[in-house]
Backbone as CSV, one residue per row, in Angstrom:
resi,resn,N_x,N_y,N_z,CA_x,CA_y,CA_z,C_x,C_y,C_z
1,MET,14.956,-14.531,21.138,14.922,-14.191,19.727,15.107,-15.469,18.911
2,GLN,14.329,-15.599,17.869,14.415,-16.723,16.946,14.978,-16.207,15.622
3,SER,15.543,-17.104,14.827,16.076,-16.659,13.540,16.221,-17.821,12.571
4,THR,16.321,-17.439,11.303,16.712,-18.354,10.236,17.936,-17.721,9.594
5,THR,18.323,-18.213,8.462,19.464,-17.643,7.760,19.248,-16.167,7.446
6,ASN,18.011,-15.790,7.078,17.751,-14.428,6.615,16.831,-13.589,7.489
7,TYR,16.159,-14.177,8.471,15.140,-13.451,9.238,15.332,-13.601,10.737
8,LEU,14.911,-12.551,11.483,14.921,-12.538,12.947,13.526,-12.170,13.435
9,TRP,13.075,-12.745,14.563,11.807,-12.355,15.154,11.798,-12.712,16.630
10,LEU,10.932,-12.015,17.365,10.730,-12.287,18.779,9.439,-13.078,18.946
11,ILE,9.434,-14.034,19.848,8.228,-14.809,20.126,7.106,-13.880,20.602
12,SER,7.461,-12.798,21.277,6.460,-11.847,21.779,5.809,-11.029,20.663
13,ASP,6.377,-11.046,19.445,5.817,-10.301,18.310,4.876,-11.169,17.482
14,LEU,4.031,-11.931,18.150,3.073,-12.816,17.489,1.987,-11.991,16.807
15,LEU,1.788,-12.218,15.505,0.735,-11.543,14.747,-0.531,-12.387,14.673
16,GLY,-0.364,-13.705,14.678,-1.513,-14.598,14.588,-1.078,-16.038,14.716
17,GLN,-2.069,-16.910,14.926,-1.748,-18.329,15.034,-2.896,-19.158,14.508
18,GLY,-2.552,-20.341,14.037,-3.537,-21.270,13.519,-3.223,-22.669,13.993
19,ALA,-3.876,-23.637,13.394,-3.705,-25.029,13.814,-2.308,-25.550,13.530
20,THR,-1.673,-25.053,12.473,-0.385,-25.626,12.074,0.778,-24.647,12.087
21,ALA,0.533,-23.374,12.428,1.629,-22.402,12.378,1.319,-21.163,13.208
22,ASN,2.373,-20.446,13.562,2.280,-19.119,14.167,2.928,-18.134,13.206
23,VAL,2.432,-16.896,13.219,2.981,-15.849,12.360,3.517,-14.729,13.250
24,TYR,4.760,-14.342,12.999,5.440,-13.329,13.801,5.867,-12.156,12.930
25,ARG,5.974,-10.970,13.560,6.562,-9.817,12.882,8.076,-9.999,12.971
26,GLY,8.724,-10.040,11.821,10.161,-10.260,11.796,10.873,-9.244,10.927
27,ARG,12.180,-9.322,10.910,13.006,-8.427,10.092,13.976,-9.234,9.254
28,HIS,14.199,-8.745,8.048,15.222,-9.329,7.195,16.573,-8.885,7.751
29,LYS,17.489,-9.808,7.927,18.778,-9.499,8.566,19.601,-8.471,7.793
30,LYS,19.589,-8.532,6.483,20.435,-7.633,5.684,19.783,-6.283,5.418
31,THR,18.477,-6.282,5.102,17.819,-5.032,4.709,17.117,-4.327,5.859
32,GLY,16.749,-5.068,6.901,15.991,-4.483,8.002,14.512,-4.339,7.706
33,ASP,14.073,-4.745,6.503,12.660,-4.657,6.136,11.827,-5.577,7.022
34,LEU,10.582,-5.133,7.301,9.657,-5.933,8.101,8.978,-6.994,7.244
35,TYR,8.832,-8.179,7.812,8.160,-9.289,7.151,7.286,-10.022,8.151
36,ALA,6.256,-10.672,7.666,5.508,-11.633,8.472,6.201,-12.972,8.264
37,VAL,6.615,-13.593,9.348,7.329,-14.868,9.276,6.408,-15.951,9.819
38,LYS,6.039,-16.886,8.973,5.146,-17.983,9.363,6.003,-19.182,9.746
39,VAL,5.855,-19.621,10.990,6.649,-20.726,11.513,5.714,-21.904,11.758
40,PHE,5.921,-22.967,11.004,5.067,-24.146,11.118,5.452,-24.962,12.343
41,ASN,4.434,-25.493,13.031,4.685,-26.310,14.213,4.765,-27.792,13.837
42,ASN,5.056,-28.627,14.820,5.212,-30.063,14.555,3.939,-30.712,14.035
43,LEU,2.768,-30.193,14.413,1.504,-30.737,13.927,1.394,-30.614,12.411
44,SER,1.956,-29.556,11.855,1.869,-29.348,10.407,2.561,-30.457,9.628
45,PHE,3.566,-31.076,10.241,4.317,-32.119,9.546,3.597,-33.460,9.538
46,LEU,2.453,-33.529,10.227,1.624,-34.735,10.169,0.797,-34.766,8.887
47,ARG,0.646,-33.598,8.255,-0.075,-33.547,6.977,0.796,-34.170,5.900
48,PRO,0.173,-34.762,4.882,0.974,-35.314,3.779,1.853,-34.231,3.146
49,LEU,3.038,-34.629,2.702,3.992,-33.681,2.129,3.403,-32.923,0.948
50,ASP,2.612,-33.591,0.112,2.037,-32.900,-1.045,1.074,-31.793,-0.610
51,VAL,0.388,-31.971,0.501,-0.506,-30.932,1.020,0.316,-29.745,1.516
52,GLN,1.406,-30.022,2.203,2.286,-28.956,2.684,2.853,-28.154,1.514
53,MET,3.336,-28.827,0.499,3.949,-28.157,-0.647,2.913,-27.387,-1.463
54,ARG,1.686,-27.896,-1.513,0.627,-27.223,-2.263,0.361,-25.826,-1.693
55,GLU,0.411,-25.689,-0.375,0.203,-24.377,0.241,1.228,-23.372,-0.272
56,PHE,2.488,-23.768,-0.350,3.525,-22.859,-0.837,3.315,-22.524,-2.307
57,GLU,2.970,-23.510,-3.107,2.765,-23.282,-4.539,1.611,-22.316,-4.780
58,VAL,0.520,-22.475,-4.033,-0.633,-21.587,-4.188,-0.262,-20.170,-3.773
59,LEU,0.411,-20.025,-2.638,0.794,-18.691,-2.171,1.751,-17.996,-3.134
60,LYS,2.639,-18.735,-3.777,3.568,-18.143,-4.747,2.829,-17.550,-5.934
61,LYS,1.735,-18.204,-6.338,1.007,-17.791,-7.540,-0.003,-16.681,-7.281
62,LEU,-0.460,-16.533,-6.042,-1.504,-15.560,-5.744,-0.994,-14.133,-5.857
63,ASN,-1.847,-13.277,-6.389,-1.544,-11.852,-6.471,-2.848,-11.099,-6.226
64,HIS,-3.138,-10.837,-4.952,-4.385,-10.188,-4.566,-4.101,-9.217,-3.431
65,LYS,-4.749,-8.064,-3.445,-4.468,-7.037,-2.446,-4.801,-7.472,-1.022
66,ASN,-5.697,-8.430,-0.842,-6.084,-8.878,0.497,-5.379,-10.155,0.949
67,ILE,-4.458,-10.654,0.149,-3.710,-11.868,0.493,-2.224,-11.539,0.450
68,VAL,-1.537,-11.875,1.538,-0.111,-11.551,1.605,0.677,-12.307,0.544
69,LYS,1.733,-11.675,0.060,2.587,-12.245,-0.991,3.698,-13.073,-0.363
70,LEU,3.892,-14.272,-0.866,4.968,-15.139,-0.390,6.277,-14.723,-1.046
71,PHE,7.292,-14.439,-0.236,8.594,-14.028,-0.752,9.638,-15.123,-0.672
72,ALA,9.621,-15.925,0.383,10.678,-16.919,0.562,10.200,-18.056,1.451
73,VAL,10.810,-19.205,1.260,10.592,-20.360,2.131,11.965,-20.842,2.565
74,GLU,12.161,-20.966,3.866,13.431,-21.456,4.401,13.139,-22.653,5.294
75,GLU,13.895,-23.702,5.129,13.729,-24.874,5.983,14.933,-24.992,6.896
76,GLU,14.659,-25.039,8.177,15.706,-25.194,9.180,15.645,-26.629,9.677
77,VAL,16.562,-27.452,9.251,16.529,-28.885,9.531,16.656,-29.183,11.021
78,LEU,17.480,-28.458,11.719,17.724,-28.761,13.129,16.493,-28.585,14.000
79,VAL,15.659,-27.613,13.675,14.475,-27.393,14.490,13.221,-27.929,13.824
80,HIS,13.359,-28.489,12.637,12.262,-29.128,11.909,11.071,-28.195,11.712
81,THR,11.349,-26.963,11.300,10.284,-26.034,10.961,10.573,-25.418,9.606
82,ILE,9.531,-24.992,8.956,9.660,-24.294,7.681,9.174,-22.875,7.914
83,HIS,9.901,-21.904,7.413,9.565,-20.505,7.607,9.187,-19.903,6.261
84,THR,8.037,-19.268,6.209,7.680,-18.518,5.015,7.701,-17.049,5.383
85,SER,8.080,-16.213,4.458,8.201,-14.791,4.752,7.367,-13.976,3.791
86,THR,6.653,-13.005,4.324,5.812,-12.132,3.548,6.115,-10.701,3.945
87,HIS,6.370,-9.841,2.969,6.709,-8.443,3.243,5.523,-7.743,3.887
88,LEU,5.779,-6.955,4.938,4.711,-6.191,5.611,4.673,-4.770,5.110
């Protein structure tokens, strides 16, 4: 089981994967609500920081029925990954 401050997920609950991240079905620790948790891999950190931050800014602003809504971004320094969470 993997976790951040607010979310838990199993590696076996993989929803999808791309060049720079994997997306897992996770749960909010306090509410139990289901979320898609996007976990960026080490390759993603090779991109310039402004490119990484632009993805979060765009997702925060989007409001479309076919695009998931960004709810939170958590950075876990010890494992050097950034987690984004989207309500399922």
